N, CA and C atoms as a LAMMPS dump frame, in Angstrom:
ITEM: TIMESTEP
0
ITEM: NUMBER OF ATOMS
258
ITEM: BOX BOUNDS ff ff ff
-5.0000000000000000e+02 5.0000000000000000e+02
-5.0000000000000000e+02 5.0000000000000000e+02
-5.0000000000000000e+02 5.0000000000000000e+02
ITEM: ATOMS id mol type element x y z
1 1 1 N 27.107 12.93 -27.112
2 1 2 C 27.021 11.828 -26.176
3 1 3 C 26.241 12.265 -24.948
4 2 1 N 25.401 11.398 -24.504
5 2 2 C 24.641 11.684 -23.296
6 2 3 C 25.357 11.09 -22.09
7 3 1 N 25.222 11.744 -20.962
8 3 2 C 25.906 11.282 -19.749
9 3 3 C 25.085 10.258 -18.974
10 4 1 N 23.844 10.036 -19.395
11 4 2 C 22.996 9.078 -18.69
12 4 3 C 23.293 7.666 -19.182
13 5 1 N 23.283 6.696 -18.251
14 5 2 C 23.518 5.312 -18.671
15 5 3 C 22.354 4.792 -19.497
16 6 1 N 22.645 3.787 -20.292
17 6 2 C 21.599 3.229 -21.149
18 6 3 C 20.535 2.548 -20.292
19 7 1 N 19.287 2.477 -20.789
20 7 2 C 18.215 1.837 -20.015
21 7 3 C 18.441 0.342 -19.829
22 8 1 N 19.325 -0.246 -20.621
23 8 2 C 19.595 -1.676 -20.482
24 8 3 C 20.744 -1.953 -19.528
25 9 1 N 21.222 -0.918 -18.837
26 9 2 C 22.323 -1.103 -17.885
27 9 3 C 21.901 -2.059 -16.775
28 10 1 N 22.855 -2.801 -16.283
29 10 2 C 22.59 -3.784 -15.229
30 10 3 C 22.145 -3.088 -13.943
31 11 1 N 21.148 -3.671 -13.275
32 11 2 C 20.647 -3.126 -12.022
33 11 3 C 20.742 -4.206 -10.957
34 12 1 N 21.084 -3.796 -9.751
35 12 2 C 21.181 -4.732 -8.632
36 12 3 C 20.088 -4.432 -7.627
37 13 1 N 19.548 -5.467 -7.032
38 13 2 C 18.512 -5.314 -6.009
39 13 3 C 19.186 -5.008 -4.674
40 14 1 N 18.662 -4.025 -3.976
41 14 2 C 19.172 -3.653 -2.652
42 14 3 C 18.267 -4.362 -1.638
43 15 1 N 18.659 -5.545 -1.216
44 15 2 C 17.802 -6.384 -0.369
45 15 3 C 17.447 -5.757 0.977
46 16 1 N 18.341 -5.064 1.655
47 16 2 C 17.918 -4.443 2.932
48 16 3 C 16.771 -3.447 2.755
49 17 1 N 16.782 -2.704 1.657
50 17 2 C 15.69 -1.76 1.401
51 17 3 C 14.391 -2.496 1.114
52 18 1 N 14.473 -3.57 0.334
53 18 2 C 13.284 -4.35 -0.003
54 18 3 C 12.672 -4.95 1.261
55 19 1 N 13.517 -5.532 2.109
56 19 2 C 13.029 -6.152 3.344
57 19 3 C 12.426 -5.096 4.272
58 20 1 N 13.041 -3.938 4.351
59 20 2 C 12.528 -2.87 5.212
60 20 3 C 11.145 -2.417 4.755
61 21 1 N 10.987 -2.185 3.462
62 21 2 C 9.699 -1.712 2.941
63 21 3 C 8.623 -2.789 3.088
64 22 1 N 8.962 -4.037 2.807
65 22 2 C 7.976 -5.117 2.946
66 22 3 C 7.561 -5.287 4.406
67 23 1 N 8.517 -5.221 5.318
68 23 2 C 8.195 -5.35 6.74
69 23 3 C 7.286 -4.221 7.208
70 24 1 N 7.611 -3.001 6.794
71 24 2 C 6.764 -1.862 7.165
72 24 3 C 5.381 -1.985 6.537
73 25 1 N 5.324 -2.486 5.297
74 25 2 C 4.028 -2.643 4.624
75 25 3 C 3.161 -3.673 5.338
76 26 1 N 3.764 -4.742 5.836
77 26 2 C 2.99 -5.747 6.576
78 26 3 C 2.432 -5.145 7.859
79 27 1 N 3.264 -4.443 8.588
80 27 2 C 2.829 -3.826 9.842
81 27 3 C 1.745 -2.78 9.603
82 28 1 N 1.999 -1.869 8.7
83 28 2 C 1.054 -0.79 8.439
84 28 3 C -0.201 -1.33 7.752
85 29 1 N -0.033 -2.34 6.894
86 29 2 C -1.181 -2.944 6.221
87 29 3 C -2.152 -3.568 7.204
88 30 1 N -1.623 -4.244 8.222
89 30 2 C -2.498 -4.835 9.24
90 30 3 C -3.312 -3.75 9.947
91 31 1 N -2.683 -2.633 10.225
92 31 2 C -3.387 -1.536 10.884
93 31 3 C -4.409 -0.886 9.957
94 32 1 N -4.008 -0.652 8.717
95 32 2 C -4.896 0.022 7.761
96 32 3 C -6.125 -0.836 7.47
97 33 1 N -5.916 -2.129 7.188
98 33 2 C -7.059 -2.967 6.841
99 33 3 C -7.919 -3.28 8.065
100 34 1 N -7.316 -3.346 9.238
101 34 2 C -8.106 -3.494 10.457
102 34 3 C -8.987 -2.276 10.682
103 35 1 N -8.408 -1.096 10.491
104 35 2 C -9.18 0.135 10.65
105 35 3 C -10.248 0.257 9.564
106 36 1 N -9.932 -0.164 8.342
107 36 2 C -10.913 -0.098 7.251
108 36 3 C -12.088 -1.029 7.531
109 37 1 N -11.794 -2.239 7.999
110 37 2 C -12.87 -3.182 8.313
111 37 3 C -13.729 -2.648 9.457
112 38 1 N -13.076 -2.183 10.516
113 38 2 C -13.822 -1.659 11.667
114 38 3 C -14.608 -0.409 11.291
115 39 1 N -14.014 0.453 10.47
116 39 2 C -14.714 1.665 10.042
117 39 3 C -15.923 1.359 9.188
118 40 1 N -15.783 0.419 8.26
119 40 2 C -16.923 0.027 7.426
120 40 3 C -18.037 -0.578 8.245
121 41 1 N -17.667 -1.415 9.199
122 41 2 C -18.649 -2.045 10.082
123 41 3 C -19.357 -0.987 10.93
124 42 1 N -18.578 -0.059 11.498
125 42 2 C -19.158 0.984 12.356
126 42 3 C -20.07 1.919 11.568
127 43 1 N -19.666 2.299 10.373
128 43 2 C -20.51 3.186 9.561
129 43 3 C -21.805 2.495 9.151
130 44 1 N -21.71 1.216 8.82
131 44 2 C -22.92 0.479 8.432
132 44 3 C -23.9 0.411 9.593
133 45 1 N -23.4 0.192 10.792
134 45 2 C -24.285 0.127 11.96
135 45 3 C -24.789 1.523 12.339
136 46 1 N -23.923 2.52 12.214
137 46 2 C -24.307 3.893 12.552
138 46 3 C -25.496 4.349 11.723
139 47 1 N -25.482 4.041 10.439
140 47 2 C -26.559 4.468 9.559
141 47 3 C -27.692 3.452 9.492
142 48 1 N -27.589 2.371 10.273
143 48 2 C -28.62 1.34 10.347
144 48 3 C -29.074 0.913 8.947
145 49 1 N -28.08 0.585 8.143
146 49 2 C -28.37 0.26 6.749
147 49 3 C -28.73 -1.209 6.574
148 50 1 N -29.242 -1.518 5.402
149 50 2 C -29.624 -2.889 5.068
150 50 3 C -28.37 -3.7 4.726
151 51 1 N -28.537 -4.985 4.55
152 51 2 C -27.399 -5.869 4.291
153 51 3 C -26.604 -5.486 3.042
154 52 1 N -27.247 -5.204 1.891
155 52 2 C -26.438 -4.807 0.724
156 52 3 C -25.687 -3.498 0.952
157 53 1 N -26.299 -2.564 1.657
158 53 2 C -25.625 -1.293 1.931
159 53 3 C -24.451 -1.498 2.879
160 54 1 N -24.599 -2.406 3.841
161 54 2 C -23.493 -2.705 4.755
162 54 3 C -22.312 -3.269 3.989
163 55 1 N -22.59 -4.178 3.075
164 55 2 C -21.526 -4.78 2.28
165 55 3 C -20.851 -3.722 1.419
166 56 1 N -21.635 -2.846 0.82
167 56 2 C -21.073 -1.775 -0.005
168 56 3 C -20.202 -0.842 0.822
169 57 1 N -20.634 -0.534 2.024
170 57 2 C -19.865 0.349 2.904
171 57 3 C -18.525 -0.283 3.261
172 58 1 N -18.55 -1.582 3.584
173 58 2 C -17.304 -2.282 3.905
174 58 3 C -16.383 -2.348 2.696
175 59 1 N -16.961 -2.559 1.523
176 59 2 C -16.139 -2.624 0.306
177 59 3 C -15.493 -1.274 0.005
178 60 1 N -16.221 -0.201 0.203
179 60 2 C -15.655 1.138 -0.025
180 60 3 C -14.504 1.41 0.939
181 61 1 N -14.68 1.046 2.188
182 61 2 C -13.607 1.239 3.167
183 61 3 C -12.407 0.355 2.841
184 62 1 N -12.649 -0.868 2.371
185 62 2 C -11.554 -1.751 1.972
186 62 3 C -10.808 -1.166 0.775
187 63 1 N -11.542 -0.621 -0.204
188 63 2 C -10.907 0.003 -1.371
189 63 3 C -10.063 1.203 -0.942
190 64 1 N -10.543 1.961 0.03
191 64 2 C -9.758 3.075 0.561
192 64 3 C -8.477 2.56 1.208
193 65 1 N -8.559 1.439 1.92
194 65 2 C -7.372 0.828 2.52
195 65 3 C -6.363 0.386 1.473
196 66 1 N -6.857 -0.191 0.367
197 66 2 C -5.96 -0.601 -0.723
198 66 3 C -5.278 0.627 -1.318
199 67 1 N -6.032 1.694 -1.523
200 67 2 C -5.457 2.924 -2.06
201 67 3 C -4.362 3.462 -1.138
202 68 1 N -4.611 3.454 0.157
203 68 2 C -3.623 3.941 1.12
204 68 3 C -2.359 3.088 1.086
205 69 1 N -2.523 1.769 0.985
206 69 2 C -1.346 0.881 0.959
207 69 3 C -0.538 1.041 -0.332
208 70 1 N -1.21 1.217 -1.448
209 70 2 C -0.488 1.44 -2.709
210 70 3 C 0.301 2.744 -2.635
211 71 1 N -0.315 3.784 -2.102
212 71 2 C 0.381 5.058 -1.947
213 71 3 C 1.566 4.915 -0.996
214 72 1 N 1.399 4.151 0.081
215 72 2 C 2.496 3.941 1.021
216 72 3 C 3.669 3.234 0.349
217 73 1 N 3.394 2.163 -0.404
218 73 2 C 4.461 1.402 -1.057
219 73 3 C 5.186 2.274 -2.075
220 74 1 N 4.45 3.06 -2.847
221 74 2 C 5.09 3.934 -3.835
222 74 3 C 6 4.963 -3.169
223 75 1 N 5.515 5.578 -2.107
224 75 2 C 6.336 6.574 -1.422
225 75 3 C 7.529 5.937 -0.727
226 76 1 N 7.332 4.769 -0.149
227 76 2 C 8.442 4.084 0.513
228 76 3 C 9.502 3.672 -0.497
229 77 1 N 9.084 3.256 -1.68
230 77 2 C 10.041 2.864 -2.713
231 77 3 C 10.819 4.073 -3.219
232 78 1 N 10.202 5.233 -3.221
233 78 2 C 10.91 6.441 -3.633
234 78 3 C 11.989 6.805 -2.609
235 79 1 N 11.705 6.589 -1.324
236 79 2 C 12.663 6.915 -0.269
237 79 3 C 13.722 5.833 -0.137
238 80 1 N 13.305 4.577 -0.192
239 80 2 C 14.21 3.422 -0.1
240 80 3 C 14.187 2.694 -1.444
241 81 1 N 15.005 3.115 -2.406
242 81 2 C 14.954 2.479 -3.731
243 81 3 C 15.274 0.984 -3.652
244 82 1 N 14.586 0.204 -4.488
245 82 2 C 14.762 -1.24 -4.508
246 82 3 C 15.944 -1.674 -5.376
247 83 1 N 16.341 -0.845 -6.319
248 83 2 C 17.439 -1.21 -7.223
249 83 3 C 18.472 -0.103 -7.298
250 84 1 N 19.665 -0.501 -7.754
251 84 2 C 20.759 0.438 -7.957
252 84 3 C 21.502 -0.016 -9.197
253 85 1 N 21.996 0.925 -9.942
254 85 2 C 22.786 0.577 -11.133
255 85 3 C 24.105 -0.03 -10.719
256 86 1 N 24.457 -1.111 -11.404
257 86 2 C 25.706 -1.807 -11.061
258 86 3 C 26.892 -1.181 -11.753
């Protein structure tokens, strides 16, 4: 017999943890995407690039912002679990 519960065991959502992580993600997301937009804009102007290059630079910075937010949510969920076994 294994001591681990079955994977079909009932799980309960821990709402305070979910609300905390979502609230932090909104706050940090606004900062990250604001910085990504400003950074892409500044780099495009710094290198005096053409319009397609400016758009590409902004898109790369936006993709970096998405990567940072995904990493933040994953780490926050590890610290503040969203579910608990009932």
